[in-house]
Backbone atoms as SQL, in Angstrom:
CREATE TABLE atoms (id INTEGER PRIMARY KEY, chain TEXT, resi INTEGER, resn TEXT, atom TEXT, x REAL, y REAL, z REAL);
INSERT INTO atoms VALUES
  (1, 'A', 1, 'MET', 'N', -4.415, 5.323, -5.893),
  (2, 'A', 1, 'MET', 'CA', -5.631, 4.738, -6.412),
  (3, 'A', 1, 'MET', 'C', -6.527, 5.849, -6.919),
  (4, 'A', 2, 'ILE', 'N', -6.845, 5.804, -8.189),
  (5, 'A', 2, 'ILE', 'CA', -7.723, 6.791, -8.802),
  (6, 'A', 2, 'ILE', 'C', -9.152, 6.249, -8.763),
  (7, 'A', 3, 'PHE', 'N', -10.110, 7.087, -8.435),
  (8, 'A', 3, 'PHE', 'CA', -11.501, 6.687, -8.496),
  (9, 'A', 3, 'PHE', 'C', -12.315, 7.809, -9.113),
  (10, 'A', 4, 'TYR', 'N', -13.603, 7.619, -9.263),
  (11, 'A', 4, 'TYR', 'CA', -14.452, 8.510, -10.053),
  (12, 'A', 4, 'TYR', 'C', -14.424, 9.969, -9.626),
  (13, 'A', 5, 'ASN', 'N', -14.118, 10.248, -8.375),
  (14, 'A', 5, 'ASN', 'CA', -14.195, 11.615, -7.898),
  (15, 'A', 5, 'ASN', 'C', -12.840, 12.157, -7.441),
  (16, 'A', 6, 'GLY', 'N', -11.752, 11.522, -7.810),
  (17, 'A', 6, 'GLY', 'CA', -10.445, 12.017, -7.416),
  (18, 'A', 6, 'GLY', 'C', -9.441, 10.915, -7.159),
  (19, 'A', 7, 'GLU', 'N', -8.549, 11.182, -6.221),
  (20, 'A', 7, 'GLU', 'CA', -7.477, 10.243, -5.901),
  (21, 'A', 7, 'GLU', 'C', -7.478, 9.986, -4.407),
  (22, 'A', 8, 'ASP', 'N', -7.281, 8.745, -4.029),
  (23, 'A', 8, 'ASP', 'CA', -7.131, 8.381, -2.629),
  (24, 'A', 8, 'ASP', 'C', -5.693, 8.707, -2.235),
  (25, 'A', 9, 'PRO', 'N', -5.463, 9.490, -1.178),
  (26, 'A', 9, 'PRO', 'CA', -4.092, 9.868, -0.837),
  (27, 'A', 9, 'PRO', 'C', -3.245, 8.751, -0.234),
  (28, 'A', 10, 'ALA', 'N', -3.846, 7.660, 0.197),
  (29, 'A', 10, 'ALA', 'CA', -3.080, 6.529, 0.743),
  (30, 'A', 10, 'ALA', 'C', -3.933, 5.272, 0.641),
  (31, 'A', 11, 'THR', 'N', -3.535, 4.352, -0.214),
  (32, 'A', 11, 'THR', 'CA', -4.343, 3.156, -0.450),
  (33, 'A', 11, 'THR', 'C', -3.600, 1.915, 0.031),
  (34, 'A', 12, 'GLY', 'N', -3.745, 1.604, 1.318),
  (35, 'A', 12, 'GLY', 'CA', -3.090, 0.421, 1.870),
  (36, 'A', 12, 'GLY', 'C', -3.580, -0.869, 1.243),
  (37, 'A', 13, 'SER', 'N', -4.859, -0.910, 0.866),
  (38, 'A', 13, 'SER', 'CA', -5.401, -2.133, 0.275),
  (39, 'A', 13, 'SER', 'C', -4.846, -2.379, -1.122),
  (40, 'A', 14, 'ALA', 'N', -4.281, -1.371, -1.749),
  (41, 'A', 14, 'ALA', 'CA', -3.617, -1.550, -3.043),
  (42, 'A', 14, 'ALA', 'C', -2.105, -1.752, -2.858),
  (43, 'A', 15, 'ALA', 'N', -1.549, -1.205, -1.783),
  (44, 'A', 15, 'ALA', 'CA', -0.111, -1.312, -1.547),
  (45, 'A', 15, 'ALA', 'C', 0.310, -2.753, -1.254),
  (46, 'A', 16, 'GLY', 'N', -0.515, -3.507, -0.546),
  (47, 'A', 16, 'GLY', 'CA', -0.202, -4.912, -0.243),
  (48, 'A', 16, 'GLY', 'C', -0.051, -5.749, -1.500),
  (49, 'A', 17, 'PRO', 'N', -1.048, -5.751, -2.392),
  (50, 'A', 17, 'PRO', 'CA', -0.904, -6.495, -3.642),
  (51, 'A', 17, 'PRO', 'C', 0.259, -5.986, -4.509),
  (52, 'A', 18, 'CYS', 'N', 0.530, -4.696, -4.441),
  (53, 'A', 18, 'CYS', 'CA', 1.634, -4.123, -5.233),
  (54, 'A', 18, 'CYS', 'C', 2.979, -4.715, -4.796),
  (55, 'A', 19, 'ILE', 'N', 3.245, -4.762, -3.485),
  (56, 'A', 19, 'ILE', 'CA', 4.523, -5.315, -3.030),
  (57, 'A', 19, 'ILE', 'C', 4.563, -6.824, -3.256),
  (58, 'A', 20, 'ALA', 'N', 3.419, -7.497, -3.131),
  (59, 'A', 20, 'ALA', 'CA', 3.388, -8.943, -3.400),
  (60, 'A', 20, 'ALA', 'C', 3.791, -9.215, -4.842),
  (61, 'A', 21, 'TRP', 'N', 3.256, -8.447, -5.768),
  (62, 'A', 21, 'TRP', 'CA', 3.591, -8.599, -7.190),
  (63, 'A', 21, 'TRP', 'C', 5.077, -8.307, -7.413),
  (64, 'A', 22, 'ALA', 'N', 5.556, -7.209, -6.817),
  (65, 'A', 22, 'ALA', 'CA', 6.956, -6.801, -7.020),
  (66, 'A', 22, 'ALA', 'C', 7.934, -7.861, -6.516),
  (67, 'A', 23, 'VAL', 'N', 7.638, -8.480, -5.372),
  (68, 'A', 23, 'VAL', 'CA', 8.510, -9.533, -4.843),
  (69, 'A', 23, 'VAL', 'C', 8.378, -10.809, -5.683),
  (70, 'A', 24, 'GLU', 'N', 7.167, -11.150, -6.071),
  (71, 'A', 24, 'GLU', 'CA', 6.944, -12.352, -6.883),
  (72, 'A', 24, 'GLU', 'C', 7.747, -12.312, -8.176),
  (73, 'A', 25, 'TYR', 'N', 7.805, -11.157, -8.826),
  (74, 'A', 25, 'TYR', 'CA', 8.473, -11.055, -10.125),
  (75, 'A', 25, 'TYR', 'C', 9.875, -10.457, -10.058),
  (76, 'A', 26, 'GLY', 'N', 10.434, -10.346, -8.853),
  (77, 'A', 26, 'GLY', 'CA', 11.830, -9.943, -8.700),
  (78, 'A', 26, 'GLY', 'C', 12.112, -8.468, -8.897),
  (79, 'A', 27, 'VAL', 'N', 11.087, -7.649, -8.905),
  (80, 'A', 27, 'VAL', 'CA', 11.287, -6.203, -9.025),
  (81, 'A', 27, 'VAL', 'C', 11.915, -5.660, -7.745),
  (82, 'A', 28, 'ILE', 'N', 11.485, -6.197, -6.614),
  (83, 'A', 28, 'ILE', 'CA', 12.035, -5.842, -5.304),
  (84, 'A', 28, 'ILE', 'C', 12.408, -7.142, -4.604),
  (85, 'A', 29, 'PRO', 'N', 13.626, -7.217, -4.052),
  (86, 'A', 29, 'PRO', 'CA', 14.033, -8.448, -3.358),
  (87, 'A', 29, 'PRO', 'C', 13.188, -8.701, -2.106),
  (88, 'A', 30, 'PRO', 'N', 12.992, -9.958, -1.746),
  (89, 'A', 30, 'PRO', 'CA', 12.260, -10.270, -0.515),
  (90, 'A', 30, 'PRO', 'C', 12.888, -9.581, 0.693),
  (91, 'A', 31, 'GLU', 'N', 12.044, -9.138, 1.593),
  (92, 'A', 31, 'GLU', 'CA', 12.419, -8.484, 2.857),
  (93, 'A', 31, 'GLU', 'C', 13.059, -7.108, 2.675),
  (94, 'A', 32, 'GLN', 'N', 13.118, -6.580, 1.467),
  (95, 'A', 32, 'GLN', 'CA', 13.627, -5.224, 1.270),
  (96, 'A', 32, 'GLN', 'C', 12.457, -4.252, 1.363),
  (97, 'A', 33, 'GLN', 'N', 12.603, -3.235, 2.188),
  (98, 'A', 33, 'GLN', 'CA', 11.530, -2.254, 2.340),
  (99, 'A', 33, 'GLN', 'C', 11.475, -1.350, 1.110),
  (100, 'A', 34, 'ALA', 'N', 10.268, -1.042, 0.674),
  (101, 'A', 34, 'ALA', 'CA', 10.060, -0.126, -0.443),
  (102, 'A', 34, 'ALA', 'C', 9.121, 0.982, 0.023),
  (103, 'A', 35, 'LEU', 'N', 9.162, 2.092, -0.671),
  (104, 'A', 35, 'LEU', 'CA', 8.338, 3.249, -0.342),
  (105, 'A', 35, 'LEU', 'C', 7.375, 3.511, -1.484),
  (106, 'A', 36, 'ILE', 'N', 6.095, 3.639, -1.158),
  (107, 'A', 36, 'ILE', 'CA', 5.090, 4.033, -2.140),
  (108, 'A', 36, 'ILE', 'C', 4.607, 5.416, -1.739),
  (109, 'A', 37, 'GLU', 'N', 4.807, 6.396, -2.621),
  (110, 'A', 37, 'GLU', 'CA', 4.319, 7.743, -2.370),
  (111, 'A', 37, 'GLU', 'C', 3.058, 7.950, -3.198),
  (112, 'A', 38, 'GLN', 'N', 2.080, 8.582, -2.601),
  (113, 'A', 38, 'GLN', 'CA', 0.799, 8.756, -3.253),
  (114, 'A', 38, 'GLN', 'C', 0.195, 10.087, -2.814),
  (115, 'A', 39, 'GLY', 'N', -0.732, 10.612, -3.595),
  (116, 'A', 39, 'GLY', 'CA', -1.435, 11.834, -3.227),
  (117, 'A', 39, 'GLY', 'C', -0.671, 13.112, -3.479),
  (118, 'A', 40, 'VAL', 'N', 0.412, 13.049, -4.223),
  (119, 'A', 40, 'VAL', 'CA', 1.268, 14.211, -4.459),
  (120, 'A', 40, 'VAL', 'C', 0.513, 15.295, -5.229),
  (121, 'A', 41, 'GLU', 'N', -0.157, 14.905, -6.323),
  (122, 'A', 41, 'GLU', 'CA', -0.832, 15.884, -7.166),
  (123, 'A', 41, 'GLU', 'C', -1.958, 16.602, -6.430),
  (124, 'A', 42, 'MET', 'N', -2.587, 15.921, -5.491),
  (125, 'A', 42, 'MET', 'CA', -3.693, 16.525, -4.754),
  (126, 'A', 42, 'MET', 'C', -3.203, 17.231, -3.489),
  (127, 'A', 43, 'LYS', 'N', -1.882, 17.350, -3.346),
  (128, 'A', 43, 'LYS', 'CA', -1.243, 18.022, -2.220),
  (129, 'A', 43, 'LYS', 'C', -1.613, 17.391, -0.869),
  (130, 'A', 44, 'ARG', 'N', -1.725, 16.054, -0.877),
  (131, 'A', 44, 'ARG', 'CA', -1.933, 15.274, 0.347),
  (132, 'A', 44, 'ARG', 'C', -0.975, 14.086, 0.312),
  (133, 'A', 45, 'ARG', 'N', 0.306, 14.400, 0.200),
  (134, 'A', 45, 'ARG', 'CA', 1.345, 13.369, 0.054),
  (135, 'A', 45, 'ARG', 'C', 1.273, 12.360, 1.198),
  (136, 'A', 46, 'SER', 'N', 1.316, 11.100, 0.819),
  (137, 'A', 46, 'SER', 'CA', 1.396, 10.028, 1.808),
  (138, 'A', 46, 'SER', 'C', 2.588, 9.143, 1.471),
  (139, 'A', 47, 'ARG', 'N', 3.081, 8.499, 2.493),
  (140, 'A', 47, 'ARG', 'CA', 4.189, 7.563, 2.321),
  (141, 'A', 47, 'ARG', 'C', 3.801, 6.250, 2.987),
  (142, 'A', 48, 'LEU', 'N', 3.747, 5.204, 2.182),
  (143, 'A', 48, 'LEU', 'CA', 3.454, 3.872, 2.690),
  (144, 'A', 48, 'LEU', 'C', 4.713, 3.023, 2.531),
  (145, 'A', 49, 'TYR', 'N', 5.137, 2.397, 3.612),
  (146, 'A', 49, 'TYR', 'CA', 6.315, 1.545, 3.601),
  (147, 'A', 49, 'TYR', 'C', 5.839, 0.101, 3.509),
  (148, 'A', 50, 'VAL', 'N', 6.363, -0.627, 2.539),
  (149, 'A', 50, 'VAL', 'CA', 5.897, -1.986, 2.281),
  (150, 'A', 50, 'VAL', 'C', 7.075, -2.963, 2.225),
  (151, 'A', 51, 'THR', 'N', 6.832, -4.176, 2.695),
  (152, 'A', 51, 'THR', 'CA', 7.806, -5.264, 2.567),
  (153, 'A', 51, 'THR', 'C', 7.034, -6.564, 2.429),
  (154, 'A', 52, 'ALA', 'N', 7.683, -7.551, 1.873),
  (155, 'A', 52, 'ALA', 'CA', 7.119, -8.896, 1.782),
  (156, 'A', 52, 'ALA', 'C', 8.278, -9.882, 1.724),
  (157, 'A', 53, 'GLY', 'N', 8.046, -11.058, 2.228),
  (158, 'A', 53, 'GLY', 'CA', 9.059, -12.110, 2.191),
  (159, 'A', 53, 'GLY', 'C', 8.700, -13.151, 1.146),
  (160, 'A', 54, 'LYS', 'N', 9.555, -14.122, 1.018),
  (161, 'A', 54, 'LYS', 'CA', 9.313, -15.236, 0.113),
  (162, 'A', 54, 'LYS', 'C', 9.786, -16.500, 0.814),
  (163, 'A', 55, 'ASP', 'N', 8.929, -17.532, 0.785),
  (164, 'A', 55, 'ASP', 'CA', 9.247, -18.792, 1.431),
  (165, 'A', 55, 'ASP', 'C', 8.788, -19.921, 0.521),
  (166, 'A', 56, 'ASP', 'N', 9.720, -20.765, 0.135),
  (167, 'A', 56, 'ASP', 'CA', 9.407, -21.907, -0.727),
  (168, 'A', 56, 'ASP', 'C', 8.699, -21.474, -2.013),
  (169, 'A', 57, 'GLY', 'N', 9.167, -20.336, -2.555),
  (170, 'A', 57, 'GLY', 'CA', 8.634, -19.843, -3.821),
  (171, 'A', 57, 'GLY', 'C', 7.333, -19.073, -3.721),
  (172, 'A', 58, 'LYS', 'N', 6.819, -18.889, -2.497),
  (173, 'A', 58, 'LYS', 'CA', 5.562, -18.171, -2.306),
  (174, 'A', 58, 'LYS', 'C', 5.809, -16.856, -1.573),
  (175, 'A', 59, 'VAL', 'N', 5.089, -15.823, -1.961),
  (176, 'A', 59, 'VAL', 'CA', 5.171, -14.536, -1.267),
  (177, 'A', 59, 'VAL', 'C', 4.425, -14.665, 0.060),
  (178, 'A', 60, 'VAL', 'N', 5.092, -14.266, 1.138),
  (179, 'A', 60, 'VAL', 'CA', 4.521, -14.385, 2.480),
  (180, 'A', 60, 'VAL', 'C', 4.797, -13.111, 3.283),
  (181, 'A', 61, 'ASN', 'N', 4.099, -12.982, 4.385),
  (182, 'A', 61, 'ASN', 'CA', 4.360, -11.922, 5.362),
  (183, 'A', 61, 'ASN', 'C', 4.360, -10.533, 4.722),
  (184, 'A', 62, 'ILE', 'N', 3.291, -10.179, 4.063),
  (185, 'A', 62, 'ILE', 'CA', 3.152, -8.866, 3.421),
  (186, 'A', 62, 'ILE', 'C', 2.861, -7.835, 4.507),
  (187, 'A', 63, 'ARG', 'N', 3.638, -6.761, 4.516),
  (188, 'A', 63, 'ARG', 'CA', 3.484, -5.731, 5.539),
  (189, 'A', 63, 'ARG', 'C', 3.338, -4.355, 4.884),
  (190, 'A', 64, 'VAL', 'N', 2.389, -3.578, 5.368),
  (191, 'A', 64, 'VAL', 'CA', 2.144, -2.215, 4.902),
  (192, 'A', 64, 'VAL', 'C', 2.101, -1.331, 6.139),
  (193, 'A', 65, 'ALA', 'N', 2.879, -0.259, 6.137),
  (194, 'A', 65, 'ALA', 'CA', 2.923, 0.645, 7.284),
  (195, 'A', 65, 'ALA', 'C', 2.952, 2.088, 6.798),
  (196, 'A', 66, 'GLY', 'N', 2.615, 2.973, 7.663),
  (197, 'A', 66, 'GLY', 'CA', 2.636, 4.391, 7.343),
  (198, 'A', 66, 'GLY', 'C', 1.772, 5.146, 8.334),
  (199, 'A', 67, 'HIS', 'N', 1.548, 6.394, 8.055),
  (200, 'A', 67, 'HIS', 'CA', 0.718, 7.243, 8.906),
  (201, 'A', 67, 'HIS', 'C', -0.520, 7.654, 8.136),
  (202, 'A', 68, 'ALA', 'N', -1.622, 7.720, 8.818),
  (203, 'A', 68, 'ALA', 'CA', -2.873, 8.125, 8.183),
  (204, 'A', 68, 'ALA', 'C', -3.619, 9.077, 9.110),
  (205, 'A', 69, 'VAL', 'N', -4.466, 9.874, 8.520),
  (206, 'A', 69, 'VAL', 'CA', -5.308, 10.796, 9.262),
  (207, 'A', 69, 'VAL', 'C', -6.756, 10.444, 8.955),
  (208, 'A', 70, 'GLU', 'N', -7.528, 10.207, 9.982),
  (209, 'A', 70, 'GLU', 'CA', -8.938, 9.889, 9.777),
  (210, 'A', 70, 'GLU', 'C', -9.665, 11.148, 9.318),
  (211, 'A', 71, 'VAL', 'N', -10.393, 11.041, 8.235),
  (212, 'A', 71, 'VAL', 'CA', -11.150, 12.184, 7.723),
  (213, 'A', 71, 'VAL', 'C', -12.659, 11.969, 7.824),
  (214, 'A', 72, 'VAL', 'N', -13.077, 10.732, 7.986),
  (215, 'A', 72, 'VAL', 'CA', -14.495, 10.420, 8.118),
  (216, 'A', 72, 'VAL', 'C', -14.650, 9.253, 9.077),
  (217, 'A', 73, 'HIS', 'N', -15.671, 9.284, 9.871),
  (218, 'A', 73, 'HIS', 'CA', -16.002, 8.175, 10.753),
  (219, 'A', 73, 'HIS', 'C', -17.500, 7.938, 10.634),
  (220, 'A', 74, 'GLY', 'N', -17.913, 6.700, 10.575),
  (221, 'A', 74, 'GLY', 'CA', -19.338, 6.417, 10.459),
  (222, 'A', 74, 'GLY', 'C', -19.666, 5.015, 10.928),
  (223, 'A', 75, 'GLU', 'N', -20.948, 4.738, 10.977),
  (224, 'A', 75, 'GLU', 'CA', -21.434, 3.421, 11.364),
  (225, 'A', 75, 'GLU', 'C', -22.499, 2.997, 10.376),
  (226, 'A', 76, 'THR', 'N', -22.573, 1.714, 10.151),
  (227, 'A', 76, 'THR', 'CA', -23.602, 1.161, 9.290),
  (228, 'A', 76, 'THR', 'C', -24.466, 0.219, 10.112),
  (229, 'A', 77, 'PHE', 'N', -25.766, 0.362, 9.978),
  (230, 'A', 77, 'PHE', 'CA', -26.693, -0.499, 10.707),
  (231, 'A', 77, 'PHE', 'C', -27.491, -1.305, 9.709),
  (232, 'A', 78, 'PHE', 'N', -27.623, -2.575, 9.947),
  (233, 'A', 78, 'PHE', 'CA', -28.403, -3.456, 9.073),
  (234, 'A', 78, 'PHE', 'C', -29.625, -3.933, 9.794);
């Protein structure tokens, strides 16, 4: 995921829709694990493992897994 100040080294919120699209359009078969590599150019390589199923023509059970390192922690008060 590219944003105004660089690249996110691991974007789980984008990986879920990506595998859903890939399974919906037959790019990746249902229940087959795929690997999304990200952050290579910024030398913070990440590997996200994604799978999704299909039931009655609908994409279901979207799964995103991998390892992450927390770089910031904060709280918001309203």
